[in-house]
C-alpha positions in Angstrom: 3.6 -31.6 -4.4 0.7 -30.5 -1.7 1.5 -31.7 1.8 -1.6 -34.5 2.8 -1.7 -32.6 6.2 -1.5 -29.3 4.4 -4.1 -29.7 2.6 -6.8 -31.5 5.5 -5.9 -28.5 7.5 -7.3 -26.0 4.0 -10.5 -28.1 4.0 -10.8 -28.1 7.9 -10.3 -24.0 7.6 -12.3 -23.6 5.0 -15.6 -25.6 6.5 -15.0 -23.2 9.9 -14.9 -20.6 7.4 -18.4 -21.7 6.3 -19.9 -22.3 8.9 -18.8 -18.3 10.6 -20.1 -17.3 7.1 -23.7 -17.2 8.6 -24.7 -14.7 10.6 -27.6 -16.5 12.1 -24.7 -18.8 13.5 -22.4 -15.8 14.7 -25.1 -14.5 16.3 -25.7 -17.7 18.4 -22.3 -17.7 19.5 -21.8 -14.2 20.5 -24.6 -14.9 22.5 -23.0 -18.0 24.5 -20.1 -16.3 24.3 -18.7 -16.8 27.9 -21.8 -18.8 29.6 -24.3 -21.5 29.2 -27.8 -20.1 27.6 -30.8 -22.0 27.6 -32.6 -22.9 24.3 -35.9 -20.5 24.8 -33.8 -18.0 26.5 -31.5 -17.9 23.4 -35.0 -18.0 21.4 -35.3 -14.3 22.7 -32.2 -13.2 23.3 -31.6 -13.8 19.5 -35.6 -13.5 18.0 -35.3 -16.1 16.2 -38.3 -18.9 15.7 -38.3 -22.5 16.4 -37.6 -24.3 13.6 -34.3 -21.4 12.7 -32.8 -22.0 15.8 -32.9 -25.8 16.1 -31.4 -26.1 12.7 -28.8 -24.1 13.1 -27.6 -24.6 16.7 -27.6 -28.6 15.1 -25.8 -27.3 12.5 -23.1 -25.6 14.7 -23.5 -29.6 17.4 -22.6 -31.3 14.7 -19.6 -28.6 13.2 -18.3 -29.3 16.9 -18.6 -25.5 18.6 -21.6 -25.8 20.4 -23.0 -28.9 22.8 -26.5 -28.8 24.8 -26.7 -30.0 27.9 -29.9 -31.7 28.8 -31.0 -30.0 32.3 -33.8 -30.0 34.5 -34.5 -26.3 32.4 -34.1 -28.3 29.6 -31.3 -27.6 27.0 -28.7 -25.3 28.0 -26.1 -24.7 24.8 -22.1 -23.6 25.3 -19.1 -23.2 23.3 -17.5 -26.5 23.0 -13.8 -25.7 22.9 -13.0 -21.7 23.9 -10.3 -21.8 21.3 -12.9 -21.3 18.7 -13.2 -18.1 20.1 -9.6 -16.8 19.8 -10.1 -16.6 15.8 -12.8 -13.2 16.9 -10.1 -11.9 19.2 
């Protein structure tokens, strides 16, 4: 019999792996690793078109990986939880 808490943990780990299994999402994460980056800057850094960047950042926001803040300069992204970055050390 499997422990329900362990099953839930495995589900969370599998979802996390799916999230980071996309090279575009990894590039976005690398780009905002230790700083806040605006949407416009992220477009320049990644070279993605607006649709792709919007889709990928929306997915990452829903998963709780990154957050977006509205500022006078527009939308600014940052990593939600620094613990996420430990997985890449």
